[in-house]
C-alpha positions in Angstrom: -21.1 -13.2 21.2 -18.1 -15.3 22.2 -14.7 -13.5 22.4 -13.3 -15.7 19.6 -16.1 -14.7 17.2 -15.6 -11.0 18.1 -11.8 -11.3 17.6 -12.2 -12.9 14.2 -14.6 -10.1 13.1 -12.1 -7.5 14.2 -9.3 -9.2 12.4 -7.2 -9.9 15.5 -6.2 -13.1 17.2 -8.1 -14.6 20.1 -5.1 -14.3 22.4 -4.7 -10.6 21.6 -8.4 -10.0 22.4 -8.1 -12.0 25.6 -5.1 -9.9 26.7 -7.0 -6.7 25.8 -9.9 -7.9 28.0 -7.6 -8.9 30.9 -5.8 -5.5 30.7 -9.1 -3.6 30.6 -8.4 -2.3 27.1 -11.4 -3.7 25.3 -13.4 -1.1 23.3 -16.6 -3.0 24.2 -18.0 -4.6 27.4 -16.8 -8.1 28.2 -18.3 -10.5 30.7 -16.7 -13.8 31.9 -19.2 -16.5 32.6 -18.7 -19.0 35.5 -17.7 -21.6 33.0 -14.8 -19.3 31.9 -16.3 -18.4 28.5 -15.8 -14.7 27.7 -18.8 -13.0 26.2 -18.5 -9.7 24.4 -21.5 -7.4 24.6 -21.0 -5.6 21.3 -23.7 -4.3 19.0 -24.3 -6.4 16.0 -23.3 -3.7 13.5 -24.2 -5.2 10.1 -23.7 -2.7 7.3 -26.6 -3.3 5.1 -26.3 -1.0 2.1 -25.3 -2.2 -1.3 -22.8 -0.3 -3.4 -22.8 -0.8 -7.2 -19.3 -0.9 -8.8 -19.1 -0.7 -12.5 -15.5 -0.4 -13.9 -14.1 -0.6 -17.4 -10.5 -1.1 -18.4 -10.0 1.8 -20.9 -11.5 5.1 -21.9 -12.7 3.7 -25.2 -15.1 1.4 -23.3 -16.7 4.3 -21.3 -20.0 3.8 -23.1 -20.3 0.4 -21.3 -20.2 2.1 -17.9 -23.9 3.3 -18.0 -25.1 0.0 -19.4 -23.2 -2.0 -16.7 -24.5 0.3 -14.0 -28.1 0.0 -15.3 -27.8 -3.9 -15.2 -26.5 -3.7 -11.6 -29.2 -1.3 -10.5 -31.9 -3.5 -12.1 -30.6 -6.6 -10.4 -30.3 -4.9 -7.0 -33.9 -3.5 -7.2 -35.2 -6.9 -8.3 -33.7 -8.4 -5.1 -34.9 -5.5 -3.0 -31.4 -4.5 -1.9 -31.0 -1.0 -0.5 -28.6 0.9 -2.8 -26.4 3.4 -0.9 -23.8 4.2 -3.6 -22.9 3.7 -7.2 -19.4 4.1 -8.6 -18.1 4.1 -12.1 -14.4 3.8 -12.9 -12.0 3.7 -15.7 -8.6 2.0 -15.2 -6.5 -1.0 -15.7 -7.3 -4.1 -13.8 -3.6 -4.9 -13.6 -3.0 -2.7 -10.6 -4.8 -1.7 -7.5 -5.3 1.9 -8.4 -9.1 2.0 -8.4 -10.1 5.1 -6.5 -13.8 4.3 -6.7 -13.3 0.8 -5.2 -11.1 2.2 -2.4 -13.8 4.7 -1.6 -16.4 1.9 -1.3 -14.1 -0.2 0.8 -13.7 2.7 3.3 -17.4 3.5 3.5 -19.0 2.0 6.6 -22.5 2.2 5.2 -21.6 -0.3 2.5 -22.2 -3.9 3.5 -22.1 -5.5 0.0 -20.2 -4.4 -3.1 -22.1 -5.6 -6.1 -20.2 -6.2 -9.4 -21.3 -7.7 -12.7 -18.4 -10.1 -13.3 -15.7 -11.5 -11.0 -12.9 -10.0 -13.0 -14.4 -6.5 -13.2 -12.8 -5.5 -9.9 -9.2 -6.4 -10.6 -7.2 -9.0 -12.4 -5.1 -10.0 -9.4 -5.8 -10.0 -5.6 -9.5 -10.3 -5.6 -9.3 -13.0 -2.9 -7.6 -10.5 -0.7 -10.4 -7.9 -1.1 -13.0 -10.6 -0.4 -11.1 -11.7 2.8 -10.8 -8.1 4.0 -14.5 -7.4 3.5 -15.4 -10.7 5.2 -13.3 -9.8 8.2 -15.5 -6.8 8.8 -18.8 -8.6 8.2 -19.1 -7.3 4.6 -19.1 -9.1 1.3 -18.6 -8.9 -2.5 -21.5 -10.1 -4.6 -21.0 -11.1 -8.2 -24.3 -11.2 -10.2 -22.9 -13.1 -13.2 -20.3 -15.6 -12.0 -19.9 -17.3 -15.4 -17.0 -16.0 -17.4 -17.4 -15.7 -21.1 -14.6 -16.8 -23.4 -15.0 -13.6 -25.4 -14.3 -11.6 -22.3 -11.3 -13.7 -21.4 -9.8 -13.2 -24.9 -10.5 -9.5 -24.8 -9.0 -9.2 -21.3 -6.0 -11.2 -22.4 -5.5 -8.8 -25.3 -5.9 -5.8 -23.0 -3.5 -7.2 -20.4 -0.8 -8.0 -23.0 -1.3 -4.5 -24.5 -0.9 -2.9 -21.1 2.3 -4.9 -20.3 3.8 -4.0 -23.7 3.0 -0.4 -23.2 5.0 -0.4 -20.0 7.9 -2.2 -21.6 8.0 -0.6 -25.0 6.0 2.6 -24.8 2.4 3.2 -25.8 3.1 3.9 -29.5 4.3 0.4 -30.3 2.3 -1.5 -27.6 -0.7 -2.2 -29.8 1.4 -3.7 -32.6 3.4 -5.8 -30.2 0.3 -7.0 -28.5 -1.3 -8.0 -31.8 1.8 -10.0 -32.7 1.8 -11.7 -29.4 -1.8 -12.7 -29.8 -1.2 -14.0 -33.3 1.7 -16.1 -32.0 -0.5 -17.3 -29.2 -3.2 -18.5 -31.7 -0.8 -20.3 -33.9 
């Protein structure tokens, strides 16, 4: 492959890769053609396994974990995708503290992370996760890209409740979130 393609896959700039080759610090073999084009002789390492990721936002929705994981498994098997891992998680989508997702991101066997809905991973920063995966030849696959309005309203309620809990304490968060939603609907 061309040096520019290899550099992009490694997440480094072309000039950096060129300097590494010139200094003899490349981790893979490089050959320069008579035309001047640098060709990298790297193994095409394509992680091919699929990891299923089924998160929920709170402990009272734990029952949905198994149903969500079953739907993901059924979809992957129907597409004949090799499943290498399955992770269930409970936690707020407002922050990046998703240990299960981090474990999947670090696993070199995982080529594709399969989620049911786009917002199941996290509320903010999902473009960054997709870009990081793409830089390593991996991807994120959403089986149901359509967002349902019921989910959006429920998520909005959970997000407001989470923010209120941080500001006012958990005891009054539910009441304040309810009042905020009532004001929103008026």
